[in-house]
C-alpha positions as CSV (number, residue, x, y, z in Angstrom):
1,X,51.5,15.3,-0.6
2,X,55.0,16.0,-0.6
3,X,57.8,15.4,-2.3
4,X,60.7,14.5,-0.3
5,X,64.2,16.0,-0.3
6,X,67.0,14.8,-1.7
7,X,69.2,16.2,1.3
8,X,68.6,15.5,5.0
9,X,68.2,18.5,6.9
10,X,71.7,18.2,8.8
11,X,73.7,18.1,4.8
12,X,70.9,21.2,3.8
13,X,72.3,23.3,6.7
14,X,76.3,22.5,6.1
15,X,75.6,23.9,2.4
16,X,72.9,26.6,3.2
17,X,75.1,28.2,6.2
18,X,78.0,29.7,3.9
19,X,76.0,30.4,1.2
20,X,73.1,32.8,3.3
21,X,76.8,34.3,5.0
22,X,77.6,35.3,1.7
23,X,73.9,36.6,0.7
24,X,74.2,38.9,4.1
25,X,78.1,40.9,3.7
26,X,77.5,43.2,6.3
27,X,76.3,40.7,8.9
28,X,78.2,38.4,11.3
29,X,77.6,35.1,12.6
30,X,75.3,33.7,10.1
31,X,73.9,30.5,11.7
32,X,71.2,27.9,10.3
33,X,69.7,27.6,13.7
34,X,67.0,24.8,11.9
35,X,66.2,22.8,9.3
36,X,62.6,20.9,9.5
37,X,61.2,19.2,5.9
38,X,57.0,19.9,6.4
39,X,54.8,17.4,6.2
40,X,52.7,19.0,3.5
41,X,54.5,20.4,0.8
42,X,53.8,21.2,-3.5
43,X,53.7,18.0,-6.1
44,X,56.8,19.5,-8.0
45,X,58.7,21.4,-5.4
46,X,61.1,20.4,-2.2
47,X,60.4,22.9,0.6
48,X,62.6,22.9,3.6
49,X,61.7,25.4,6.6
50,X,64.8,27.2,7.4
51,X,65.5,29.1,11.2
52,X,68.4,31.2,10.7
53,X,70.1,34.2,12.7
54,X,72.8,36.5,12.4
55,X,74.2,39.9,13.6
56,X,74.1,43.1,12.1
57,X,74.1,46.8,12.4
58,X,70.7,46.7,14.1
59,X,71.3,43.8,16.5
60,X,70.4,40.1,16.7
61,X,68.4,39.4,14.0
62,X,66.3,35.6,14.2
63,X,64.3,35.4,11.1
64,X,61.7,31.9,9.9
65,X,62.2,31.4,6.1
66,X,61.2,29.6,3.9
67,X,63.4,27.4,0.8
68,X,61.8,25.6,-2.7
69,X,63.9,24.1,-4.9
70,X,62.5,22.4,-8.3
71,X,61.8,18.7,-6.9
72,X,65.1,15.9,-8.2
73,X,63.9,12.8,-10.1
74,X,61.2,13.6,-11.5
75,X,59.2,16.9,-13.4
76,X,55.5,17.2,-13.1
77,X,55.6,20.5,-15.7
78,X,57.6,20.4,-19.1
79,X,59.0,23.4,-18.5
80,X,59.6,24.6,-15.0
81,X,61.7,27.8,-14.4
82,X,61.7,28.0,-10.1
83,X,63.2,31.1,-10.0
84,X,61.1,33.6,-12.9
85,X,57.9,31.5,-12.6
86,X,57.6,31.3,-8.7
87,X,61.1,33.8,-7.1
88,X,61.2,36.7,-9.9
89,X,56.9,36.5,-10.2
90,X,56.4,37.1,-6.2
91,X,59.4,39.4,-6.0
92,X,57.5,41.3,-8.4
93,X,53.6,41.0,-7.1
94,X,55.2,41.8,-3.6
95,X,56.8,44.8,-4.6
96,X,54.7,46.4,-7.4
97,X,51.1,44.9,-6.3
98,X,48.5,44.5,-3.5
99,X,49.0,40.3,-4.0
100,X,49.6,39.6,-0.7
101,X,53.1,37.3,-1.0
102,X,56.2,36.6,1.3
103,X,59.1,38.6,1.5
104,X,61.4,37.3,-1.1
105,X,65.1,37.2,0.4
106,X,67.5,35.4,-2.2
107,X,67.5,33.3,-5.4
108,X,70.3,31.0,-6.8
109,X,70.5,29.8,-9.9
110,X,74.0,27.7,-9.4
111,X,73.3,23.9,-8.7
112,X,76.3,23.7,-7.1
113,X,75.4,24.8,-3.9
114,X,72.3,22.2,-2.9
115,X,72.3,20.3,-6.4
116,X,69.4,22.7,-7.6
117,X,68.1,25.9,-8.6
118,X,66.4,27.0,-5.1
119,X,65.3,30.3,-3.7
120,X,64.6,31.5,0.1
121,X,61.6,33.5,1.5
122,X,60.1,35.1,4.5
123,X,57.7,32.4,6.1
124,X,54.5,34.0,6.8
125,X,52.4,32.4,10.1
126,X,48.6,31.5,9.2
127,X,46.3,28.7,8.2
128,X,46.2,26.8,4.9
129,X,43.9,24.4,3.5
130,X,44.2,20.9,3.7
131,X,45.0,18.7,0.8
132,X,45.5,15.3,2.4
133,X,43.2,15.2,4.7
134,X,41.1,17.8,2.4
135,X,39.5,20.8,4.0
136,X,36.2,19.9,3.2
137,X,36.6,17.0,5.6
138,X,38.4,18.2,8.7
139,X,40.4,21.3,9.7
140,X,40.2,24.9,10.6
141,X,37.8,26.0,7.8
142,X,35.3,22.6,9.0
143,X,35.7,24.1,12.4
144,X,34.4,27.4,11.4
145,X,30.7,28.6,11.6
146,X,29.2,28.5,8.4
147,X,28.9,32.8,8.2
148,X,32.7,33.0,8.7
149,X,33.2,30.5,5.8
150,X,31.2,32.5,3.8
151,X,33.5,35.0,4.5
152,X,36.8,32.6,4.0
153,X,35.3,31.6,0.5
154,X,34.7,35.0,-0.5
155,X,38.4,36.7,0.5
156,X,40.1,33.9,-1.5
157,X,37.8,34.6,-4.5
158,X,38.4,38.2,-4.0
159,X,42.3,37.3,-3.9
160,X,42.3,35.3,-6.8
161,X,40.4,38.7,-8.7
162,X,43.5,40.5,-7.4
163,X,45.5,38.5,-9.4
164,X,43.9,39.0,-12.4
165,X,43.6,42.7,-11.6
166,X,47.3,43.3,-11.6
167,X,48.6,45.3,-15.5
168,X,51.4,42.7,-16.0
169,X,52.7,44.7,-18.7
170,X,53.4,48.1,-15.9
171,X,54.5,45.4,-13.0
172,X,57.1,44.1,-15.8
173,X,55.7,40.5,-15.9
174,X,55.9,40.4,-19.6
175,X,58.9,37.9,-19.2
176,X,55.6,35.3,-18.8
177,X,54.9,36.1,-22.6
178,X,55.9,31.9,-23.9
179,X,56.2,33.5,-27.8
180,X,57.7,29.5,-28.4
181,X,54.4,28.8,-28.2
182,X,53.0,30.8,-30.1
183,X,50.7,34.3,-30.1
184,X,50.2,35.6,-26.9
185,X,46.7,34.0,-26.1
186,X,44.7,31.3,-27.3
187,X,46.6,30.0,-29.6
188,X,49.8,30.3,-27.0
189,X,48.1,28.4,-24.0
190,X,46.6,25.2,-26.6
191,X,49.4,24.8,-27.8
192,X,51.5,25.2,-24.5
193,X,48.4,22.6,-23.2
194,X,49.6,20.3,-26.6
195,X,52.9,20.4,-26.0
196,X,52.6,19.4,-22.2
197,X,50.3,16.5,-23.4
198,X,52.7,14.9,-25.8
199,X,55.4,15.2,-23.2
200,X,53.6,14.0,-20.6
201,X,52.2,10.9,-21.9
202,X,55.0,10.3,-23.9
203,X,52.6,8.3,-26.8
204,X,50.6,6.1,-24.8
205,X,46.8,5.8,-24.8
206,X,44.6,7.2,-21.9
207,X,40.7,7.1,-22.8
208,X,39.9,10.7,-20.6
209,X,42.8,12.4,-21.3
210,X,42.5,11.5,-25.2
211,X,39.1,12.5,-25.0
212,X,39.3,15.4,-23.1
213,X,42.0,16.8,-25.3
214,X,39.6,16.1,-28.8
215,X,37.2,18.3,-27.2
216,X,38.9,21.0,-25.8
217,X,40.6,21.7,-28.9
218,X,37.4,21.4,-31.1
219,X,35.9,23.9,-28.6
220,X,38.9,26.5,-27.9
221,X,37.7,29.5,-27.3
222,X,38.3,33.0,-29.1
223,X,38.9,34.7,-25.9
224,X,42.2,36.8,-26.6
225,X,40.4,39.9,-25.8
226,X,41.9,39.3,-22.1
227,X,44.8,38.9,-21.4
228,X,45.3,38.8,-17.9
229,X,47.7,37.0,-15.3
230,X,46.9,34.0,-14.5
231,X,47.8,32.2,-11.0
232,X,47.7,29.1,-12.4
233,X,47.3,27.0,-9.3
234,X,44.1,28.7,-8.1
235,X,42.9,26.9,-5.4
236,X,42.3,27.3,-1.5
237,X,45.4,25.3,-0.4
238,X,47.6,27.7,-1.9
239,X,46.2,30.4,0.3
240,X,47.6,31.8,3.6
241,X,45.1,33.1,6.3
242,X,44.9,34.8,9.2
243,X,41.3,34.3,10.3
244,X,38.9,35.1,7.3
245,X,42.0,37.2,5.6
246,X,44.4,36.5,3.0
247,X,47.9,37.2,4.2
248,X,49.6,35.0,1.4
249,X,48.9,33.6,-2.3
250,X,51.4,30.8,-3.0
251,X,52.6,28.4,-5.8
252,X,53.2,30.1,-9.1
253,X,54.7,27.0,-10.9
254,X,51.7,27.2,-13.3
255,X,51.6,31.0,-13.8
256,X,50.4,32.5,-17.3
257,X,49.2,35.1,-19.1
258,X,45.9,34.3,-20.4
259,X,42.1,34.1,-19.8
260,X,41.7,34.6,-15.9
261,X,38.8,32.2,-16.6
262,X,41.3,29.5,-16.2
263,X,41.8,30.3,-12.7
264,X,38.1,30.2,-12.1
265,X,37.8,26.9,-14.4
266,X,40.9,25.8,-12.2
267,X,39.1,26.7,-8.8
268,X,36.1,25.1,-9.2
269,X,37.8,21.7,-10.4
270,X,39.4,21.8,-7.5
271,X,36.2,22.0,-5.7
272,X,34.9,19.2,-7.1
273,X,37.5,17.0,-6.3
274,X,37.9,17.9,-2.3
275,X,33.9,17.3,-2.3
276,X,33.0,14.4,-5.3
277,X,36.2,13.4,-5.3
278,X,36.2,12.2,-1.7
279,X,32.6,11.4,-1.6
280,X,32.0,14.5,1.0
281,X,29.1,17.6,0.4
282,X,30.7,21.2,0.6
283,X,30.7,22.7,4.1
284,X,27.5,24.6,5.1
285,X,28.5,28.7,3.8
286,X,31.1,28.0,1.2
287,X,30.0,28.9,-2.6
288,X,28.6,26.2,-4.5
289,X,29.7,26.2,-8.0
290,X,26.9,28.7,-9.4
291,X,27.8,31.1,-6.4
292,X,31.5,31.0,-6.8
293,X,31.2,31.8,-10.7
294,X,29.0,35.0,-9.6
295,X,31.2,35.6,-6.7
296,X,33.9,35.6,-10.0
297,X,32.1,37.9,-12.4
298,X,30.9,40.3,-9.1
299,X,34.6,41.1,-8.5
300,X,36.0,41.6,-12.5
301,X,32.9,43.2,-13.3
302,X,32.4,40.9,-16.6
303,X,30.6,37.7,-17.5
304,X,32.8,34.4,-17.2
305,X,30.9,32.4,-20.8
306,X,34.0,30.3,-20.8
307,X,33.9,28.9,-17.5
308,X,32.5,25.2,-18.5
309,X,35.4,24.7,-20.9
310,X,37.9,26.0,-18.6
311,X,36.3,23.3,-15.7
312,X,37.2,20.6,-18.2
313,X,40.8,22.1,-19.0
314,X,41.5,21.7,-15.5
315,X,40.6,18.7,-15.4
316,X,42.5,17.8,-18.5
317,X,45.5,19.7,-17.1
318,X,45.5,17.8,-13.7
319,X,45.0,14.4,-14.6
320,X,48.5,15.2,-16.6
321,X,49.7,16.3,-13.4
322,X,48.8,12.5,-11.7
323,X,50.2,10.9,-14.9
324,X,53.8,12.7,-14.3
325,X,52.8,12.0,-10.1
326,X,52.4,7.9,-10.3
327,X,55.2,7.9,-12.5
328,X,57.1,9.4,-10.1
329,X,55.8,7.2,-7.2
330,X,56.7,4.2,-9.4
331,X,52.3,3.3,-9.2
332,X,52.2,4.4,-12.7
333,X,48.5,2.8,-12.8
334,X,47.4,5.6,-10.6
335,X,47.5,8.2,-13.9
336,X,44.6,5.8,-15.0
337,X,42.5,5.2,-11.7
338,X,42.4,8.1,-9.6
339,X,39.1,10.9,-8.9
340,X,40.8,13.3,-11.7
341,X,40.1,10.9,-14.0
342,X,36.4,10.1,-13.1
343,X,35.1,13.6,-12.7
344,X,37.2,14.4,-15.6
345,X,35.3,12.0,-17.6
346,X,31.9,12.7,-15.9
347,X,32.1,16.2,-17.1
348,X,33.1,15.3,-20.5
349,X,29.9,12.5,-20.4
350,X,27.8,15.7,-19.7
351,X,28.4,17.4,-23.2
């Protein structure tokens, strides 16, 4: 579901062209040749597809870019920082690890340019699994043969496992330690999510969210021995593929340091959302929940004993996102009545 931008394409072109010229002091005839607002985008960011051209010492350049900025008018998360969480994280991953991300071009913190901070990256080409309609219903994944779907799914999980394998201290991602929420590990994650819950709900009761938090708070695992880079929004819709190979890992606004099982739990919950939540079976060839967990365990070389907890945590977090999204859309009742809440309640009933 896209977040509509506050600027029209023509307005953005007029603002961006002189700014881009300043980023390219050795270039001439810098032009923004096209701006498009994609039909599918994230909940918490504005996204624009930008085509640009310029002349430099090597000749005429034509580049396809993506501009992302924090959405105006509402926030999905309580502490958004697109330049550090997304731009800087992807820049470091692209330069110092084997996690496939786009080339990061420029970041701008001055809101006077387009009204808020933003960053620009190269545009990759490939296929992305859809959310609306979901990839389990129609699209290129459904069109694959079952063997290709299995390979596609395994490679997606492989990309997630590569994130967890990053030596985040060595590459310089220690700024993701949110020490103002406590000691890195279970304490920090719990305190951040308690803060998120308080901020998002603003004192309003919610049967499923309140019940989920009570259960999570009482069952939080002491798993701080695993401090890994966590992607946050780990799901097929945030991966770009060419065939069955992953060429891009996107959307890092939920990035953190913690147990990588949290990504696995989120992935499992989102798979439920795109099957149970839409009333369809998992397409043949895709790994079911047990197969997904087993594949992650194989890739990481360790067990995932707390994945049930992290799947419920994923439902809790997604339910908070839905509350914020519903308010931003002017239909607050949707935050209390949606498939995320239904599935999360069902998971709690099974405990």
